[in-house]
C-alpha positions as CSV (number, residue, x, y, z in Angstrom):
1,M,-25.4,114.0,143.3
2,V,-25.6,111.4,146.8
3,R,-23.6,108.6,146.1
4,I,-24.5,105.9,148.9
5,S,-22.9,102.4,147.9
6,T,-23.8,101.6,144.1
7,I,-27.1,103.5,144.1
8,N,-26.8,106.9,142.6
9,I,-29.5,109.1,143.2
10,P,-29.6,112.9,141.7
11,I,-31.2,115.4,143.9
12,S,-32.8,118.0,141.9
13,R,-36.7,119.1,141.6
14,E,-37.6,116.8,144.8
15,K,-37.0,113.8,142.0
16,A,-35.2,111.0,142.9
17,R,-33.7,108.4,140.2
18,S,-32.3,105.4,140.3
19,G,-32.1,102.0,139.1
20,H,-30.5,102.2,135.3
21,I,-28.3,99.7,133.2
22,T,-25.1,101.7,133.0
23,K,-22.6,101.4,130.0
24,R,-20.1,100.6,132.2
25,R,-20.2,97.1,132.4
26,N,-19.6,94.2,130.6
27,K,-21.8,95.6,126.9
28,W,-22.8,91.9,125.8
29,I,-24.8,91.4,129.0
30,R,-26.6,94.3,128.2
31,R,-27.1,93.6,124.5
32,I,-28.2,90.4,125.5
33,T,-30.9,91.4,128.2
34,V,-31.9,93.9,125.6
35,Q,-32.8,91.3,123.2
36,C,-34.4,89.5,125.3
37,A,-36.3,91.9,126.4
38,T,-37.2,92.5,122.8
39,V,-38.8,89.2,123.0
40,A,-40.2,89.3,126.0
41,I,-42.5,92.3,125.4
42,K,-43.7,90.2,122.2
43,A,-45.8,87.7,124.3
44,R,-49.1,89.4,124.4
45,N,-51.3,89.9,127.8
46,S,-47.7,89.7,129.4
47,Q,-46.9,92.0,132.7
48,I,-43.6,92.7,131.1
49,R,-45.3,93.8,128.1
50,Q,-47.7,96.2,129.9
51,F,-44.8,97.5,132.0
52,Y,-43.0,98.3,128.8
53,L,-46.2,99.8,126.6
54,R,-46.5,101.6,129.9
55,M,-42.9,102.8,130.0
56,R,-42.9,103.4,126.3
57,G,-45.6,105.5,126.7
58,R,-44.2,107.8,129.1
59,R,-40.7,107.8,128.1
60,G,-40.2,106.3,124.2
61,H,-39.5,102.9,122.7
62,K,-35.1,102.8,123.4
63,I,-35.3,104.2,127.3
64,A,-38.4,101.4,128.0
65,I,-36.5,98.8,126.1
66,V,-34.1,98.9,128.7
67,A,-36.1,99.6,131.4
68,T,-38.0,96.3,130.5
69,A,-34.3,94.6,130.5
70,R,-33.5,95.9,133.7
71,K,-36.7,95.0,135.2
72,L,-36.2,91.1,133.8
73,L,-33.1,91.3,135.1
74,T,-34.0,92.0,138.8
75,A,-36.9,89.2,138.2
76,I,-34.1,87.3,137.1
77,W,-31.9,87.9,140.2
78,H,-34.8,87.4,142.6
79,L,-35.9,84.1,141.0
80,L,-32.3,83.0,141.7
81,L,-32.1,84.1,145.0
82,T,-35.9,82.4,146.0
83,G,-35.5,79.0,144.2
84,E,-39.3,79.8,142.6
85,E,-40.5,79.8,139.5
86,Y,-42.2,82.8,137.5
87,V,-45.5,82.5,136.8
88,D,-46.5,85.8,134.8
89,K,-50.6,86.2,136.3
90,N,-52.1,87.9,133.1
91,H,-50.5,84.6,130.8
92,A,-51.9,82.4,133.0
93,K,-55.0,83.5,133.1
94,K,-55.2,82.9,128.8
95,T,-53.5,79.9,128.8
96,I,-56.0,77.7,131.0
97,T,-58.8,79.2,127.7
98,K,-58.9,76.9,124.7
99,S,-56.1,76.6,122.2
100,R,-56.1,78.1,118.6
101,K,-55.8,74.6,117.7
102,E,-58.4,73.4,119.5
103,T,-60.8,76.1,118.6
104,L,-60.0,75.5,114.9
105,K,-60.9,71.8,115.7
106,L,-64.1,72.5,116.9
107,A,-64.3,74.3,113.9
108,L,-64.2,72.8,111.2
109,E,-65.9,69.7,113.4
110,Y,-69.6,71.7,112.7
111,A,-68.0,73.0,109.5
112,I,-67.9,69.6,107.9
113,P,-71.2,68.4,108.3
114,L,-72.9,72.0,107.4
115,L,-71.2,71.5,104.6
116,R,-72.1,68.1,103.2
117,Q,-76.0,69.0,103.7
118,A,-75.6,72.1,101.7
119,G,-74.2,69.8,99.3
C-alpha cells in the first residue's frame, strides 16, 4: 500500500481504490451522513438515487449507502467552498410538470360534470 498524503492507494492487480469513509474518525458524523444518504436515496429521479442504485447493483446495500454518504459529504464540501446552490438536474425536470395536487384538482373538475350528467 502506498500512502500519499491522506489518500490510501492500495496497489494490487493494477486496481487503485481510494475514497472510503473510515471508521477511525468521528462515529457520529458517519452515522448522521449515512442517515442523510438513506433519506436522499428515497427521492425519485434524483442523481443521488441513481448513483446509489448503480453502486447497490455492484457492491450491495451497505457499501452503496456509505459511498452515497461520502458523495453527499463531497458535494456539501464543494458547495460550502464555492457558495453555489445544489441543483439536481433530474429532479428539476420533474418539478416543471404539474404537481399531483393540481392534477387531482383538474381530474375532479372534469369528473364532477360527468357524474352530474350520469345522475
